[in-house]
DRENKE-567755 format. One record per residue (C-alpha): residue number from 0; residue in three letters; x negated, y, z negated. Coordinates in steps of 0.001 Angstrom, whole numbers, plus 500000, padded with zeros to 6 digits. Layout:
% DRENKE-567755
+-----+-----+--------+--------+--------+
!   i !  aa !      X !      Y !      Z !
+-----+-----+--------+--------+--------+
! NUM ! ALA !      X !      Y !      Z !
...
+-----+-----+--------+--------+--------+
% end
This chain:
% DRENKE-567755
+-----+-----+--------+--------+--------+
!   i !  aa !      X !      Y !      Z !
+-----+-----+--------+--------+--------+
!   0 ! MET ! 214085 ! 548075 ! 139123 !
!   1 ! ASN ! 211426 ! 550711 ! 138489 !
!   2 ! ALA ! 212571 ! 554242 ! 137705 !
!   3 ! PRO ! 211549 ! 556833 ! 140306 !
!   4 ! ALA ! 208519 ! 558919 ! 139439 !
!   5 ! PRO ! 209300 ! 562452 ! 138251 !
!   6 ! PRO ! 208728 ! 565186 ! 140822 !
!   7 ! THR ! 205411 ! 566969 ! 140683 !
!   8 ! VAL ! 205388 ! 570605 ! 139681 !
!   9 ! GLN ! 203209 ! 573357 ! 141075 !
!  10 ! THR ! 202997 ! 576640 ! 139173 !
!  11 ! ALA ! 201499 ! 580086 ! 139601 !
!  12 ! LEU ! 201861 ! 580150 ! 143368 !
!  13 ! PRO ! 200756 ! 583413 ! 144987 !
!  14 ! THR ! 203843 ! 585230 ! 146320 !
!  15 ! ARG ! 207335 ! 584319 ! 147364 !
!  16 ! SER ! 206666 ! 585139 ! 151042 !
!  17 ! SER ! 203312 ! 583455 ! 151567 !
!  18 ! THR ! 204378 ! 580446 ! 149497 !
!  19 ! LEU ! 207603 ! 579895 ! 151426 !
!  20 ! LEU ! 205898 ! 580158 ! 154809 !
!  21 ! ARG ! 203007 ! 577938 ! 153720 !
!  22 ! LEU ! 205381 ! 575248 ! 152459 !
!  23 ! ALA ! 207341 ! 575482 ! 155684 !
!  24 ! ALA ! 204150 ! 575040 ! 157698 !
!  25 ! GLU ! 203325 ! 571958 ! 155619 !
!  26 ! GLY ! 206742 ! 570454 ! 156294 !
!  27 ! ALA ! 207339 ! 570259 ! 152524 !
!  28 ! THR ! 210474 ! 568929 ! 150851 !
!  29 ! GLY ! 211499 ! 570225 ! 147433 !
!  30 ! ALA ! 212754 ! 573259 ! 145525 !
!  31 ! LEU ! 211120 ! 576690 ! 145468 !
!  32 ! LEU ! 212157 ! 578161 ! 142126 !
!  33 ! ARG ! 212189 ! 581757 ! 140935 !
!  34 ! ASP ! 214004 ! 583511 ! 138105 !
!  35 ! THR ! 216469 ! 584988 ! 140603 !
!  36 ! GLY ! 217275 ! 581857 ! 142617 !
!  37 ! THR ! 216172 ! 578620 ! 144259 !
!  38 ! LEU ! 215456 ! 577710 ! 147869 !
!  39 ! TYR ! 215618 ! 574025 ! 148878 !
!  40 ! LEU ! 213357 ! 572839 ! 151678 !
!  41 ! THR ! 213765 ! 569685 ! 153747 !
!  42 ! GLU ! 210764 ! 568870 ! 155916 !
!  43 ! GLY ! 209787 ! 572534 ! 156017 !
!  44 ! LEU ! 213257 ! 573905 ! 156793 !
!  45 ! VAL ! 215492 ! 575724 ! 154306 !
!  46 ! SER ! 218459 ! 573428 ! 153719 !
!  47 ! HIS ! 220202 ! 575234 ! 150855 !
!  48 ! ALA ! 219875 ! 578124 ! 148390 !
!  49 ! GLU ! 221362 ! 578876 ! 144984 !
!  50 ! SER ! 221387 ! 581901 ! 142707 !
!  51 ! ALA ! 223234 ! 582861 ! 139553 !
!  52 ! SER ! 223944 ! 586201 ! 141251 !
!  53 ! ALA ! 225720 ! 584654 ! 144246 !
!  54 ! PRO ! 228853 ! 582461 ! 144444 !
!  55 ! GLY ! 228277 ! 578806 ! 145215 !
!  56 ! VAL ! 229920 ! 576751 ! 147934 !
!  57 ! ASP ! 232660 ! 575653 ! 145527 !
!  58 ! VAL ! 233583 ! 579274 ! 144710 !
!  59 ! LEU ! 233637 ! 580299 ! 148371 !
!  60 ! LEU ! 235963 ! 577415 ! 149203 !
!  61 ! VAL ! 238222 ! 577442 ! 146126 !
!  62 ! ALA ! 238446 ! 581130 ! 145167 !
!  63 ! GLY ! 238446 ! 581991 ! 148860 !
!  64 ! GLY ! 241648 ! 579967 ! 149238 !
!  65 ! ARG ! 240392 ! 577237 ! 151551 !
!  66 ! LEU ! 240548 ! 574321 ! 149070 !
!  67 ! PRO ! 242485 ! 573662 ! 145870 !
!  68 ! ARG ! 240295 ! 573247 ! 142813 !
!  69 ! ALA ! 241572 ! 569685 ! 142329 !
!  70 ! VAL ! 240306 ! 568678 ! 145791 !
!  71 ! TRP ! 236842 ! 570037 ! 145094 !
!  72 ! ASP ! 236673 ! 568357 ! 141690 !
!  73 ! GLU ! 237715 ! 565026 ! 143205 !
!  74 ! ALA ! 235056 ! 565351 ! 145920 !
!  75 ! ALA ! 232385 ! 566202 ! 143359 !
!  76 ! GLY ! 233316 ! 563122 ! 141359 !
!  77 ! ARG ! 233572 ! 560692 ! 144271 !
!  78 ! ALA ! 230826 ! 561846 ! 146633 !
!  79 ! GLY ! 228595 ! 558873 ! 145822 !
!  80 ! PRO ! 225170 ! 558534 ! 144217 !
!  81 ! ARG ! 223593 ! 561219 ! 146431 !
!  82 ! ARG ! 226563 ! 563535 ! 145734 !
!  83 ! GLN ! 226843 ! 564832 ! 149290 !
!  84 ! VAL ! 230001 ! 566732 ! 148500 !
!  85 ! GLY ! 230233 ! 568495 ! 151843 !
!  86 ! GLY ! 230078 ! 565277 ! 153836 !
!  87 ! TYR ! 232758 ! 563729 ! 151623 !
!  88 ! LEU ! 235114 ! 566676 ! 152199 !
!  89 ! VAL ! 234662 ! 566338 ! 155964 !
!  90 ! ALA ! 235066 ! 562550 ! 155907 !
!  91 ! GLU ! 238322 ! 562871 ! 153952 !
!  92 ! GLY ! 239684 ! 565499 ! 156338 !
!  93 ! HIS ! 239694 ! 568407 ! 153901 !
!  94 ! LEU ! 237248 ! 570424 ! 156018 !
!  95 ! THR ! 236182 ! 570413 ! 159637 !
!  96 ! PRO ! 232441 ! 570138 ! 160389 !
!  97 ! GLY ! 232473 ! 573725 ! 161622 !
!  98 ! GLU ! 234076 ! 575027 ! 158440 !
!  99 ! LEU ! 231524 ! 573224 ! 156306 !
! 100 ! GLU ! 228619 ! 574558 ! 158380 !
! 101 ! ILE ! 229832 ! 578156 ! 158145 !
! 102 ! CYS ! 230362 ! 577870 ! 154396 !
! 103 ! LEU ! 226948 ! 576315 ! 153767 !
! 104 ! LEU ! 225144 ! 578930 ! 155850 !
! 105 ! THR ! 227079 ! 581729 ! 154143 !
! 106 ! ALA ! 226081 ! 580450 ! 150704 !
! 107 ! LEU ! 222478 ! 579898 ! 151814 !
! 108 ! TYR ! 221893 ! 583427 ! 153110 !
! 109 ! ASP ! 223844 ! 584954 ! 150221 !
! 110 ! ALA ! 221688 ! 583277 ! 147574 !
! 111 ! ALA ! 218445 ! 583788 ! 149530 !
! 112 ! LEU ! 218920 ! 587560 ! 149218 !
! 113 ! PHE ! 218242 ! 587150 ! 145485 !
! 114 ! ALA ! 215855 ! 584209 ! 145589 !
! 115 ! LEU ! 213516 ! 586264 ! 147803 !
! 116 ! ALA ! 214113 ! 589606 ! 146072 !
! 117 ! PRO ! 211130 ! 591637 ! 144838 !
! 118 ! GLY ! 210557 ! 591291 ! 141122 !
! 119 ! GLY ! 212170 ! 587871 ! 140951 !
! 120 ! GLY ! 209566 ! 586434 ! 138619 !
! 121 ! PRO ! 206927 ! 583750 ! 139139 !
! 122 ! THR ! 207193 ! 581261 ! 141991 !
! 123 ! ARG ! 207125 ! 577506 ! 141365 !
! 124 ! PHE ! 207615 ! 574539 ! 143670 !
! 125 ! ARG ! 208923 ! 571117 ! 142665 !
! 126 ! ARG ! 208301 ! 568534 ! 145324 !
! 127 ! GLY ! 210979 ! 566015 ! 146132 !
! 128 ! VAL ! 213825 ! 567890 ! 144417 !
! 129 ! GLY ! 217071 ! 568048 ! 146402 !
! 130 ! HIS ! 220608 ! 569336 ! 145990 !
! 131 ! GLY ! 223996 ! 567710 ! 146097 !
! 132 ! ILE ! 225943 ! 569838 ! 148548 !
! 133 ! GLY ! 224728 ! 568353 ! 151803 !
! 134 ! THR ! 222919 ! 569794 ! 154791 !
! 135 ! VAL ! 224502 ! 570506 ! 158163 !
! 136 ! ARG ! 222083 ! 572877 ! 159872 !
! 137 ! PRO ! 218778 ! 573642 ! 158114 !
! 138 ! VAL ! 217283 ! 577039 ! 158887 !
! 139 ! PRO ! 213657 ! 578029 ! 159619 !
! 140 ! ALA ! 212037 ! 579703 ! 156631 !
! 141 ! ALA ! 210964 ! 582719 ! 158671 !
! 142 ! ALA ! 214570 ! 583323 ! 159734 !
! 143 ! VAL ! 215777 ! 583197 ! 156116 !
! 144 ! GLU ! 213118 ! 585653 ! 154995 !
! 145 ! ARG ! 213815 ! 587968 ! 157935 !
! 146 ! GLU ! 217555 ! 588000 ! 157194 !
! 147 ! ALA ! 216957 ! 588710 ! 153495 !
! 148 ! ARG ! 214854 ! 591749 ! 154421 !
! 149 ! ARG ! 217509 ! 592963 ! 156870 !
! 150 ! ARG ! 220253 ! 592711 ! 154269 !
! 151 ! ARG ! 218175 ! 594540 ! 151677 !
! 152 ! ARG ! 217570 ! 597355 ! 154160 !
! 153 ! LEU ! 221304 ! 597607 ! 154838 !
! 154 ! LEU ! 222055 ! 597845 ! 151137 !
! 155 ! ASP ! 219392 ! 600475 ! 150562 !
! 156 ! SER ! 220615 ! 602548 ! 153495 !
! 157 ! ALA ! 224172 ! 602516 ! 152114 !
! 158 ! TRP ! 223176 ! 603550 ! 148569 !
! 159 ! PRO ! 219584 ! 603764 ! 147320 !
! 160 ! GLY ! 218789 ! 602014 ! 144070 !
! 161 ! PRO ! 219669 ! 598500 ! 142895 !
! 162 ! ALA ! 221182 ! 599520 ! 139534 !
! 163 ! ILE ! 224642 ! 599688 ! 141091 !
! 164 ! ASP ! 224428 ! 595985 ! 141980 !
! 165 ! THR ! 224596 ! 594803 ! 138368 !
! 166 ! ALA ! 226472 ! 597581 ! 136556 !
! 167 ! PRO ! 230149 ! 597254 ! 135537 !
! 168 ! LEU ! 232278 ! 599010 ! 138128 !
! 169 ! VAL ! 234357 ! 602035 ! 137110 !
! 170 ! ARG ! 236828 ! 603192 ! 139736 !
! 171 ! ARG ! 237968 ! 606726 ! 140389 !
! 172 ! ALA ! 241388 ! 607814 ! 141580 !
! 173 ! VAL ! 241961 ! 607819 ! 145328 !
! 174 ! PRO ! 242548 ! 611413 ! 146486 !
! 175 ! THR ! 246085 ! 612309 ! 147450 !
! 176 ! GLY ! 246693 ! 611373 ! 151050 !
! 177 ! GLY ! 243581 ! 609249 ! 151169 !
! 178 ! SER ! 243542 ! 605659 ! 152354 !
! 179 ! VAL ! 241292 ! 602747 ! 151489 !
! 180 ! PRO ! 240801 ! 599646 ! 153689 !
! 181 ! LEU ! 242324 ! 596464 ! 152288 !
! 182 ! ARG ! 238941 ! 594826 ! 151659 !
! 183 ! GLN ! 237844 ! 597804 ! 149572 !
! 184 ! ARG ! 241243 ! 598142 ! 147892 !
! 185 ! ALA ! 240905 ! 594611 ! 146489 !
! 186 ! LEU ! 237587 ! 595629 ! 144907 !
! 187 ! LEU ! 239003 ! 598839 ! 143451 !
! 188 ! ASP ! 241951 ! 596973 ! 141948 !
! 189 ! LEU ! 239534 ! 594706 ! 140032 !
! 190 ! ALA ! 237072 ! 597428 ! 138988 !
! 191 ! ASP ! 238056 ! 597751 ! 135344 !
! 192 ! GLY ! 234833 ! 599043 ! 133811 !
! 193 ! ARG ! 233777 ! 595559 ! 132689 !
! 194 ! ARG ! 233378 ! 593519 ! 135882 !
! 195 ! THR ! 230195 ! 593669 ! 137929 !
! 196 ! PRO ! 229981 ! 593156 ! 141717 !
! 197 ! ALA ! 228995 ! 589522 ! 141091 !
! 198 ! ASP ! 232153 ! 589059 ! 138994 !
! 199 ! LEU ! 234286 ! 590461 ! 141816 !
! 200 ! SER ! 232536 ! 588207 ! 144300 !
! 201 ! ARG ! 233487 ! 585112 ! 142293 !
! 202 ! LEU ! 237050 ! 586259 ! 141646 !
! 203 ! LEU ! 237701 ! 586922 ! 145337 !
! 204 ! GLY ! 235596 ! 584089 ! 146765 !
! 205 ! ARG ! 233622 ! 586499 ! 148927 !
! 206 ! PRO ! 229883 ! 586512 ! 149670 !
! 207 ! VAL ! 228222 ! 588804 ! 147162 !
! 208 ! PHE ! 226280 ! 590607 ! 149898 !
! 209 ! HIS ! 229557 ! 591783 ! 151453 !
! 210 ! VAL ! 230816 ! 592904 ! 148036 !
! 211 ! LEU ! 227587 ! 594792 ! 147273 !
! 212 ! LEU ! 227740 ! 596590 ! 150604 !
! 213 ! GLU ! 231377 ! 597640 ! 150090 !
! 214 ! VAL ! 230682 ! 598740 ! 146509 !
! 215 ! ARG ! 227841 ! 600973 ! 147669 !
! 216 ! ARG ! 230081 ! 602467 ! 150344 !
! 217 ! LEU ! 232767 ! 603114 ! 147732 !
! 218 ! ALA ! 230197 ! 604900 ! 145576 !
! 219 ! VAL ! 229228 ! 607121 ! 148516 !
! 220 ! ALA ! 232924 ! 607882 ! 149092 !
! 221 ! GLY ! 233278 ! 608916 ! 145447 !
! 222 ! LEU ! 235680 ! 606082 ! 144580 !
! 223 ! ILE ! 233257 ! 604215 ! 142290 !
! 224 ! ASP ! 231278 ! 605845 ! 139501 !
! 225 ! PRO ! 227561 ! 605176 ! 139979 !
! 226 ! PRO ! 225836 ! 603746 ! 136895 !
! 227 ! ARG ! 224441 ! 606284 ! 134476 !
! 228 ! PRO ! 221166 ! 605859 ! 132596 !
! 229 ! ALA ! 221544 ! 604544 ! 129079 !
! 230 ! PRO ! 220972 ! 607071 ! 126291 !
! 231 ! PRO ! 217507 ! 606871 ! 124767 !
! 232 ! GLY ! 217121 ! 604729 ! 121692 !
! 233 ! PRO ! 215705 ! 605915 ! 118385 !
! 234 ! ASP ! 212200 ! 604722 ! 119253 !
! 235 ! VAL ! 210682 ! 605835 ! 122561 !
! 236 ! PRO ! 207140 ! 604445 ! 122812 !
! 237 ! ASP ! 206049 ! 606600 ! 125747 !
! 238 ! VAL ! 206855 ! 609915 ! 124001 !
! 239 ! PRO ! 204384 ! 610664 ! 121189 !
! 240 ! ASP ! 205645 ! 611670 ! 117786 !
! 241 ! VAL ! 204808 ! 615330 ! 117166 !
! 242 ! PRO ! 204982 ! 616753 ! 113639 !
! 243 ! LEU ! 207313 ! 619676 ! 113144 !
! 244 ! ARG ! 205650 ! 623080 ! 112822 !
! 245 ! ASP ! 206715 ! 623586 ! 109204 !
! 246 ! SER ! 206112 ! 620004 ! 108059 !
! 247 ! PRO ! 203324 ! 619136 ! 105585 !
! 248 ! VAL ! 201512 ! 617195 ! 108308 !
! 249 ! ALA ! 201516 ! 620187 ! 110671 !
! 250 ! ARG ! 200309 ! 622549 ! 107935 !
! 251 ! SER ! 197521 ! 620125 ! 107086 !
! 252 ! LEU ! 196409 ! 619909 ! 110711 !
! 253 ! ALA ! 196472 ! 623687 ! 111073 !
! 254 ! ALA ! 194411 ! 624121 ! 107908 !
! 255 ! HIS ! 191669 ! 621907 ! 109338 !
! 256 ! GLY ! 191614 ! 623657 ! 112678 !
! 257 ! SER ! 193280 ! 620854 ! 114651 !
! 258 ! ALA ! 195950 ! 623090 ! 116186 !
! 259 ! ALA ! 195092 ! 625897 ! 118574 !
! 260 ! ASP ! 196474 ! 629382 ! 118036 !
! 261 ! GLY ! 199930 ! 629720 ! 119571 !
! 262 ! PHE ! 200461 ! 625968 ! 119834 !
! 263 ! ALA ! 204142 ! 624939 ! 119802 !
! 264 ! PRO ! 205144 ! 621299 ! 119471 !
! 265 ! PRO ! 206772 ! 619975 ! 122681 !
! 266 ! ASP ! 210544 ! 619642 ! 122764 !
! 267 ! VAL ! 210776 ! 615848 ! 122497 !
! 268 ! ALA ! 214508 ! 615809 ! 123227 !
! 269 ! LEU ! 213901 ! 617764 ! 126443 !
! 270 ! LEU ! 211111 ! 615423 ! 127474 !
! 271 ! ARG ! 213404 ! 612454 ! 126984 !
! 272 ! ARG ! 216133 ! 614039 ! 129108 !
! 273 ! VAL ! 213635 ! 614779 ! 131894 !
! 274 ! ARG ! 212331 ! 611208 ! 131733 !
! 275 ! ASP ! 215869 ! 609778 ! 131924 !
! 276 ! ALA ! 216684 ! 611995 ! 134884 !
! 277 ! LEU ! 213532 ! 610884 ! 136725 !
! 278 ! GLU ! 214265 ! 607224 ! 136017 !
! 279 ! SER ! 217817 ! 607581 ! 137321 !
! 280 ! LEU ! 216453 ! 609085 ! 140562 !
+-----+-----+--------+--------+--------+
% end
């Protein structure tokens, strides 16, 4: 029996948006890969999405409390050569078709937020590549892209700047007499200065988009410390080295007429602080 031919690879495609819509118009089947995530297409429709920044279907089901880990592991091992894990779980009565559909769509839109994010790296497409979760209701590519833009706008309106999405969360004390909703309280209880929003998403089995939105709201309420810019390192390439006024180099320059009368070297430390403040804004 002949081995199947390896999937073809296309590289250096123009942009994530135009590429996705063009592939959808072609009715393509395969995987659209970026550094921030992967979209799977089946005959031009988005059938699944994955991202290292978003919890997978297994995390949503297991950490979310719907399935024991042993049930998922058994399904992953016994789903057959095509590894349609979702269909196996439904066939064995562990999930209803509706539960599987909701979970798959939740994971798809959650991961697509990152797979279609600006600055996600080059776009590549591998034809014929599939995934092993299973497809219940594929989604038009335009709808996936539209929803990703809507979610990004919601996040930006809650707290501008994406740095808070990846920084370790540091909680503040709740003011006396104040109350925090249960969904936010669970996040505060796990914010130990080391865990990021993605870590909390996996621990709680929640979609990362929901966690990011709540974290930004907590920052606005003053219950989460926003990330602070890192202190400048010893070498800052965009700030030129200026010789001190009383150094041999400065005296040599002055002797040859290279320094104007009244010239004072710029305060490099001040320039660095101003730069850091601008970057944080």
